[in-house]
DODRENTOR-977521 format. One record per residue (C-alpha): residue number from 1; residue in three letters; x, y, z. Coordinates in nm, 2 decimals, always signed. Layout:
BEGIN
    k    r       x       y       z
  NUM  ALA       X       Y       Z
...
end
This chain:
BEGIN
    k    r       x       y       z
    1  MET   +8.01  +13.98  +10.10
    2  THR   +8.24  +14.27  +10.01
    3  VAL   +8.51  +14.16   +9.78
    4  LEU   +8.81  +14.33   +9.95
    5  PRO   +8.78  +14.16  +10.29
    6  LEU   +8.72  +13.83  +10.11
    7  ILE   +9.03  +13.87   +9.90
    8  ILE   +9.24  +13.98  +10.20
    9  LEU   +9.13  +13.68  +10.41
   10  ALA   +9.18  +13.43  +10.14
   11  LEU   +9.53  +13.56  +10.05
   12  VAL   +9.64  +13.59  +10.41
   13  GLN   +9.52  +13.23  +10.48
   14  GLY   +9.68  +13.10  +10.16
   15  ILE  +10.02  +13.27  +10.21
   16  THR  +10.06  +13.22  +10.59
   17  GLU   +9.92  +12.87  +10.62
   18  PHE  +10.24  +12.71  +10.51
   19  LEU  +10.51  +12.97  +10.60
   20  PRO  +10.65  +12.95  +10.96
   21  ILE  +10.48  +13.28  +11.06
   22  SER  +10.14  +13.17  +11.19
   23  SER   +9.82  +13.19  +10.98
   24  SER   +9.59  +13.21  +11.29
   25  GLY   +9.79  +13.50  +11.43
   26  HIS   +9.77  +13.70  +11.11
   27  LEU   +9.40  +13.62  +11.07
   28  ILE   +9.33  +13.75  +11.42
   29  LEU   +9.52  +14.07  +11.33
   30  VAL   +9.32  +14.11  +11.01
   31  HIS   +8.99  +14.08  +11.20
   32  ARG   +9.12  +14.33  +11.46
   33  ILE   +9.22  +14.58  +11.20
   34  PHE   +8.89  +14.56  +11.00
   35  GLY   +8.67  +14.51  +11.30
   36  ASP   +8.34  +14.31  +11.31
   37  ILE   +8.19  +14.47  +11.01
   38  GLU   +7.90  +14.33  +10.80
   39  SER   +8.15  +14.18  +10.55
   40  TRP   +8.24  +13.90  +10.80
   41  GLU   +7.89  +13.77  +10.84
   42  ASN   +7.96  +13.46  +10.63
   43  ARG   +8.28  +13.38  +10.80
   44  LEU   +8.20  +13.01  +10.84
   45  VAL   +8.14  +12.98  +10.47
   46  LEU   +8.46  +13.16  +10.39
   47  ASP   +8.65  +12.95  +10.65
   48  VAL   +8.55  +12.63  +10.48
   49  ALA   +8.63  +12.77  +10.14
   50  VAL   +8.99  +12.88  +10.23
   51  HIS   +9.06  +12.55  +10.40
   52  VAL   +8.95  +12.36  +10.09
   53  GLY   +9.17  +12.59   +9.88
   54  THR   +9.48  +12.55  +10.10
   55  LEU   +9.43  +12.17  +10.13
   56  PHE   +9.43  +12.13   +9.75
   57  SER   +9.74  +12.35   +9.72
   58  VAL   +9.94  +12.12   +9.94
   59  LEU   +9.79  +11.81   +9.78
   60  ILE   +9.89  +11.94   +9.43
   61  TYR  +10.24  +12.03   +9.53
   62  PHE  +10.31  +11.70   +9.71
   63  ARG  +10.11  +11.49   +9.47
   64  LYS  +10.39  +11.23   +9.44
   65  ASP  +10.40  +11.19   +9.82
   66  VAL  +10.02  +11.17   +9.83
   67  ILE  +10.03  +10.89   +9.57
   68  ALA  +10.30  +10.72   +9.78
   69  LEU  +10.09  +10.75  +10.09
   70  PHE   +9.79  +10.60   +9.92
   71  CYS  +10.01  +10.31   +9.79
   72  GLY  +10.14  +10.27  +10.15
   73  LEU   +9.78  +10.25  +10.28
   74  ILE   +9.71   +9.97  +10.02
   75  ASN  +10.02   +9.79  +10.12
   76  THR   +9.93   +9.82  +10.49
   77  LEU   +9.59   +9.67  +10.42
   78  ARG   +9.77   +9.38  +10.25
   79  GLY   +9.99   +9.33  +10.55
   80  ASN  +10.31   +9.49  +10.41
   81  PHE  +10.43   +9.73  +10.67
   82  THR  +10.78   +9.78  +10.53
   83  HIS  +10.66   +9.99  +10.23
   84  SER  +10.80  +10.35  +10.26
   85  GLY  +10.46  +10.49  +10.22
   86  ALA  +10.32  +10.27  +10.49
   87  ARG  +10.59  +10.39  +10.73
   88  LEU  +10.53  +10.75  +10.65
   89  ASN  +10.16  +10.70  +10.70
   90  LEU  +10.23  +10.57  +11.05
   91  HIS  +10.46  +10.85  +11.14
   92  LEU  +10.21  +11.11  +11.02
   93  ILE   +9.94  +10.95  +11.23
   94  ILE  +10.18  +10.94  +11.53
   95  ALA  +10.27  +11.31  +11.49
   96  SER   +9.91  +11.41  +11.45
   97  LEU   +9.75  +11.23  +11.75
   98  PRO   +9.88  +11.47  +12.02
   99  VAL   +9.74  +11.78  +11.85
  100  ILE   +9.41  +11.60  +11.77
  101  ILE   +9.36  +11.52  +12.14
  102  ALA   +9.47  +11.86  +12.26
  103  GLY   +9.27  +12.03  +11.99
  104  PHE   +8.95  +11.85  +12.10
  105  ILE   +9.00  +11.96  +12.46
  106  VAL   +9.07  +12.32  +12.35
  107  HIS   +8.76  +12.31  +12.13
  108  ILE   +8.54  +12.21  +12.43
  109  LEU   +8.69  +12.46  +12.68
  110  GLU   +8.73  +12.75  +12.43
  111  PRO   +8.97  +12.95  +12.66
  112  GLY   +8.92  +13.32  +12.57
  113  TRP   +9.28  +13.42  +12.65
  114  LEU   +9.40  +13.24  +12.34
  115  LEU   +9.26  +13.52  +12.12
  116  LEU   +9.42  +13.80  +12.31
  117  LEU   +9.65  +14.01  +12.09
  118  ASN   +9.92  +14.02  +12.36
  119  ILE   +9.93  +13.64  +12.35
  120  VAL   +9.97  +13.65  +11.97
  121  ALA  +10.25  +13.91  +12.00
  122  LEU  +10.44  +13.70  +12.26
  123  THR  +10.41  +13.37  +12.08
  124  THR  +10.51  +13.54  +11.75
  125  LEU  +10.82  +13.67  +11.92
  126  ILE  +10.92  +13.38  +12.14
  127  PHE  +10.88  +13.11  +11.87
  128  GLY  +11.04  +13.33  +11.61
  129  ILE  +11.35  +13.34  +11.84
  130  LEU  +11.32  +12.96  +11.89
  131  LEU  +11.31  +12.91  +11.51
  132  TRP  +11.62  +13.11  +11.47
  133  ILE  +11.81  +12.91  +11.74
  134  ALA  +11.70  +12.58  +11.59
  135  ASP  +11.80  +12.69  +11.24
  136  ARG  +12.16  +12.77  +11.36
  137  LYS  +12.20  +12.41  +11.47
  138  PRO  +12.39  +12.21  +11.20
  139  ALA  +12.18  +11.94  +11.04
  140  ASP  +12.27  +11.58  +11.09
  141  GLY  +12.17  +11.50  +10.74
  142  LYS  +11.85  +11.32  +10.85
  143  THR  +11.58  +11.27  +10.59
  144  LEU  +11.22  +11.14  +10.60
  145  GLU  +11.37  +10.79  +10.55
  146  ASP  +11.54  +10.83  +10.89
  147  LEU  +11.22  +10.94  +11.07
  148  ASN  +11.13  +10.71  +11.36
  149  PHE  +10.86  +10.67  +11.62
  150  LYS  +11.04  +10.90  +11.88
  151  ASP  +11.10  +11.18  +11.63
  152  ALA  +10.75  +11.17  +11.50
  153  LEU  +10.61  +11.18  +11.85
  154  LEU  +10.83  +11.47  +11.96
  155  ILE  +10.74  +11.67  +11.65
  156  GLY  +10.37  +11.59  +11.72
  157  CYS  +10.40  +11.70  +12.08
  158  ALA  +10.56  +12.03  +11.96
  159  GLN  +10.27  +12.07  +11.72
  160  MET  +10.03  +12.10  +12.02
  161  LEU  +10.18  +12.44  +12.09
  162  ALA  +10.03  +12.56  +11.76
  163  LEU   +9.69  +12.57  +11.93
  164  ILE   +9.81  +12.90  +12.08
  165  PRO   +9.76  +13.16  +11.80
  166  GLY  +10.08  +13.32  +11.69
  167  THR  +10.29  +13.00  +11.74
  168  SER  +10.25  +12.87  +11.38
  169  ARG  +10.18  +12.51  +11.32
  170  SER  +10.43  +12.49  +11.04
  171  GLY  +10.68  +12.70  +11.23
  172  ILE  +10.69  +12.49  +11.55
  173  THR  +10.70  +12.16  +11.36
  174  MET  +10.99  +12.28  +11.14
  175  THR  +11.16  +12.41  +11.45
  176  ALA  +11.13  +12.07  +11.63
  177  ALA  +11.25  +11.89  +11.32
  178  ARG  +11.56  +12.12  +11.29
  179  PHE  +11.64  +12.06  +11.66
  180  LEU  +11.62  +11.68  +11.59
  181  GLY  +11.88  +11.72  +11.31
  182  TYR  +11.67  +11.72  +10.99
  183  SER  +11.77  +11.95  +10.71
  184  ARG  +11.57  +12.26  +10.63
  185  THR  +11.40  +12.11  +10.33
  186  GLU  +11.32  +11.78  +10.50
  187  SER  +11.19  +11.97  +10.81
  188  ALA  +10.96  +12.17  +10.58
  189  HIS  +10.87  +11.86  +10.38
  190  PHE  +10.74  +11.66  +10.69
  191  SER  +10.57  +11.97  +10.83
  192  LEU  +10.38  +12.03  +10.51
  193  LEU  +10.27  +11.67  +10.48
  194  LEU  +10.14  +11.70  +10.84
  195  ALA   +9.95  +12.01  +10.72
  196  ILE   +9.73  +11.78  +10.51
  197  ILE   +9.59  +11.62  +10.82
  198  ALA   +9.57  +11.95  +11.02
  199  ILE   +9.40  +12.14  +10.74
  200  ALA   +9.16  +11.86  +10.67
  201  GLY   +9.07  +11.84  +11.04
  202  ALA   +9.02  +12.21  +11.08
  203  GLY   +8.82  +12.22  +10.76
  204  THR   +8.60  +11.94  +10.88
  205  LEU   +8.53  +12.12  +11.21
  206  ALA   +8.44  +12.44  +11.02
  207  SER   +8.21  +12.24  +10.79
  208  LEU   +8.03  +12.08  +11.09
  209  GLU   +7.98  +12.43  +11.24
  210  LEU   +7.85  +12.56  +10.91
  211  TYR   +7.61  +12.26  +10.88
  212  GLN   +7.48  +12.32  +11.23
  213  SER   +7.43  +12.69  +11.16
  214  GLY   +7.19  +12.60  +10.88
  215  ASP   +7.36  +12.83  +10.63
  216  ILE   +7.53  +12.59  +10.39
  217  THR   +7.49  +12.80  +10.08
  218  LEU   +7.82  +12.82   +9.90
  219  GLY   +7.82  +13.08   +9.63
  220  LEU   +8.06  +13.26   +9.41
  221  ASP   +8.22  +13.43   +9.71
  222  ALA   +8.32  +13.09   +9.85
  223  LEU   +8.45  +12.97   +9.51
  224  LEU   +8.66  +13.28   +9.47
  225  ALA   +8.80  +13.25   +9.82
  226  ALA   +8.89  +12.88   +9.76
  227  ILE   +9.07  +12.96   +9.43
  228  LEU   +9.26  +13.25   +9.58
  229  ALA   +9.37  +13.05   +9.88
  230  LEU   +9.47  +12.76   +9.65
  231  ILE   +9.69  +12.98   +9.43
  232  ALA   +9.84  +13.17   +9.72
  233  GLY   +9.91  +12.85   +9.91
  234  TRP  +10.07  +12.68   +9.61
  235  LEU  +10.29  +12.98   +9.54
  236  SER  +10.40  +13.01   +9.91
  237  ILE  +10.50  +12.64   +9.92
  238  THR  +10.68  +12.66   +9.60
  239  LEU  +10.88  +12.97   +9.68
  240  MET  +10.96  +12.85  +10.04
  241  MET  +11.09  +12.51   +9.93
  242  LYS  +11.31  +12.67   +9.66
  243  TRP  +11.44  +12.92   +9.92
  244  LEU  +11.51  +12.66  +10.18
  245  ALA  +11.70  +12.45   +9.93
  246  ARG  +11.97  +12.72   +9.92
  247  ALA  +11.92  +12.94  +10.22
  248  SER  +11.78  +12.94  +10.58
  249  PHE  +11.48  +13.02  +10.80
  250  THR  +11.65  +13.34  +10.91
  251  PRO  +11.41  +13.58  +10.71
  252  PHE  +11.11  +13.42  +10.86
  253  ALA  +11.26  +13.44  +11.21
  254  ILE  +11.35  +13.80  +11.17
  255  TYR  +11.00  +13.89  +11.04
  256  ARG  +10.85  +13.72  +11.34
  257  ILE  +11.08  +13.89  +11.59
  258  ILE  +11.01  +14.23  +11.43
  259  LEU  +10.64  +14.17  +11.42
  260  GLY  +10.62  +14.04  +11.77
  261  VAL  +10.82  +14.33  +11.92
  262  SER  +10.62  +14.59  +11.71
  263  LEU  +10.29  +14.44  +11.83
  264  LEU  +10.40  +14.44  +12.20
  265  ILE  +10.50  +14.81  +12.17
  266  ILE  +10.18  +14.91  +11.99
  267  LEU   +9.95  +14.71  +12.23
  268  ASN  +10.12  +14.84  +12.54
  269  THR  +10.13  +15.20  +12.44
  270  GLY   +9.76  +15.23  +12.36
  271  ILE   +9.81  +15.28  +11.99
  272  PHE   +9.61  +14.97  +11.89
end
């Protein structure tokens, strides 16, 4: 595989996976710009590699939470459901169930309109505006300790919209959490923990497709892609969390609005 497309895809996936700007939308744009050239022939291999890379980036950053979740699982098996890790495990499962069910249906139906660039442009714009509106709402000081069944389910239902490219899984879950009164950092915190399940699920699907294709050779290209996605993902999480601790989601919302409007203009004037 040509090195440049590999680097671009790995970096785009790593950077956009956790920021509220939509990784799937950006990946569709990258493919549209480069076209279906020979360099994309091992796309499934690369897809698995970048999912592995981004998964490890969030596991490394939230390693303390991952340990707490593991301890929570052990406590649950022992019958202790009051452990904070056990409660968080339950809420993550509740928030993940809606998108798992909806994702299974979409995977079977494979509606072609989801990949239309006009859809990507509209969702990028609309949910960028929604993020900006939600971020202007004063937080109620709610933390993950205040998370309950209803909030987890509502965030999970919102996450279903992320199946439409351009929406952004992290963006829509952070938006929902902000509307529910959680602080910016806590909204991002829960969204990124949810990403562990989402990325693991998407990576598993890609792995199954790769296995069924019969081409399961993972060479240096895949290793490079995984490493680049890991580094880019870890950096994007680190910088975003530091930014949200002292500022707002406004730059992300503005970027989305500008990108969405620009895409709509370009697409409907015959430039692209």
